[in-house]
C-alpha positions as CSV (number, residue, x, y, z in Angstrom):
1,M,120.0,121.8,106.4
2,F,121.0,123.1,109.8
3,E,118.4,123.0,112.5
4,F,118.0,126.3,114.4
5,E,116.1,124.8,117.1
6,N,118.9,122.9,118.6
7,F,121.5,125.7,118.1
8,N,121.1,127.2,121.7
9,E,121.3,123.7,123.1
10,Q,124.3,122.7,121.1
11,F,126.1,126.0,121.8
12,E,125.5,125.5,125.6
13,K,126.7,122.0,125.4
14,S,129.8,123.1,123.5
15,L,130.6,125.8,126.3
16,K,130.3,123.1,129.1
17,P,134.0,122.0,129.0
18,Y,135.1,125.7,129.0
19,N,132.9,126.4,132.0
20,E,134.3,123.4,133.7
21,L,138.0,124.5,133.1
22,V,137.1,127.9,134.3
23,N,135.9,126.5,137.5
24,V,138.9,124.2,137.9
25,N,141.2,127.2,137.5
26,A,139.4,129.4,139.7
27,K,139.3,126.9,142.4
28,A,143.1,126.2,142.0
29,L,143.9,129.9,142.0
30,E,141.7,130.4,145.3
31,Q,143.5,127.5,147.0
32,L,147.0,129.0,146.0
33,A,146.1,132.3,147.1
34,Q,144.9,131.0,150.4
35,Q,148.1,129.0,150.8
36,Q,150.3,132.0,150.0
37,A,148.5,134.2,152.5
38,E,148.9,131.8,155.3
39,L,152.6,131.3,154.4
40,F,153.0,135.2,154.3
41,T,151.3,135.4,157.8
42,S,153.2,132.6,159.2
43,N,156.6,134.0,157.8
44,L,155.8,137.5,159.2
45,K,155.1,136.0,162.8
46,E,158.2,134.2,162.6
47,G,160.1,137.1,161.5
48,V,158.8,139.2,164.5
49,S,159.6,136.3,166.9
50,Y,162.9,135.9,165.4
51,A,163.8,139.6,165.9
52,Q,162.5,139.5,169.4
53,N,164.6,136.4,170.3
54,L,167.6,137.7,168.7
55,S,167.6,141.0,170.5
56,A,167.5,139.1,173.7
57,Q,170.7,137.2,172.9
58,K,173.9,138.2,174.5
59,D,176.8,136.4,172.9
60,L,177.7,135.7,169.2
61,A,177.0,131.9,169.6
62,A,173.6,132.2,170.7
63,I,173.0,134.8,167.8
64,V,174.3,132.4,165.4
65,E,172.1,129.5,166.8
66,E,169.2,131.7,166.6
67,Q,169.8,132.5,163.0
68,R,170.3,128.7,162.2
69,V,166.9,127.8,163.8
70,F,165.2,130.4,161.9
71,A,166.7,129.7,158.7
72,E,165.8,125.8,159.0
73,K,162.2,126.8,160.0
74,L,161.9,129.1,156.9
75,Q,163.3,126.6,154.8
76,E,161.0,123.9,155.9
77,K,158.0,126.1,155.5
78,L,159.0,127.1,152.0
79,T,159.6,123.6,151.0
80,C,156.2,122.5,152.4
81,A,154.4,125.5,150.7
82,A,156.0,124.5,147.2
83,K,154.8,120.9,147.7
84,E,151.3,121.9,148.6
85,A,151.3,124.5,145.6
86,Y,152.5,121.6,143.4
87,G,149.7,119.4,144.7
88,V,147.2,122.0,143.9
89,I,148.6,122.5,140.4
90,A,149.0,118.9,139.7
91,S,145.4,118.3,140.7
92,A,144.0,121.0,138.6
93,Q,146.0,119.8,135.5
94,E,144.7,116.3,136.1
95,Q,141.2,117.5,136.1
96,A,141.8,119.6,133.2
97,G,143.0,116.8,131.2
98,D,140.0,114.7,132.2
99,I,137.8,117.5,131.2
100,L,139.4,117.8,127.7
101,K,139.5,114.2,127.1
102,G,135.6,113.9,127.8
103,A,135.1,117.1,125.7
104,F,137.1,115.4,122.7
105,A,135.3,112.1,123.2
106,E,132.0,113.8,123.1
107,A,132.9,116.0,120.1
108,Q,134.0,112.8,118.2
109,E,130.7,111.0,119.0
110,T,128.7,114.2,118.1
111,V,130.4,114.1,114.8
112,K,129.7,110.4,114.3
113,T,126.1,110.8,114.8
114,A,125.7,114.0,113.0
115,A,127.4,112.6,109.8
116,P,125.1,111.0,107.4
117,A,125.2,107.2,107.4
118,K,126.4,107.3,103.8
119,A,127.8,110.5,102.2
120,P,126.6,111.1,98.6
121,K,128.9,110.2,96.0
122,A,130.3,113.4,94.0
123,S,129.1,113.5,90.5
124,K,132.0,113.4,87.9
125,A,132.4,116.3,85.7
126,K,132.4,115.4,82.1
């Protein structure tokens, strides 16, 4: 027979991995949003600086050089941002894996302890 006294406790215990996953995902999303906001701000500043420097150039060679420098900086920033985002996602994925492994191990242990030591034999119908 099911014990209703422990139902609330068991229910809260069963939701613990879900809550941990939500927290991990929220933290990762917050970090990614912050990184993207910083990248956007930085790119905006670089774009304004590029436009100012470009307008000050007098010959074609200087314009081409300014464009090359701007493109290299942008490529470097985007590469760095992608690596940082990958790091955040990989970390969140690892944490989620650990949470799920723990949850499955705990569920298996719960099943082992909840199962009767010896199951009653089914009676054969005659």
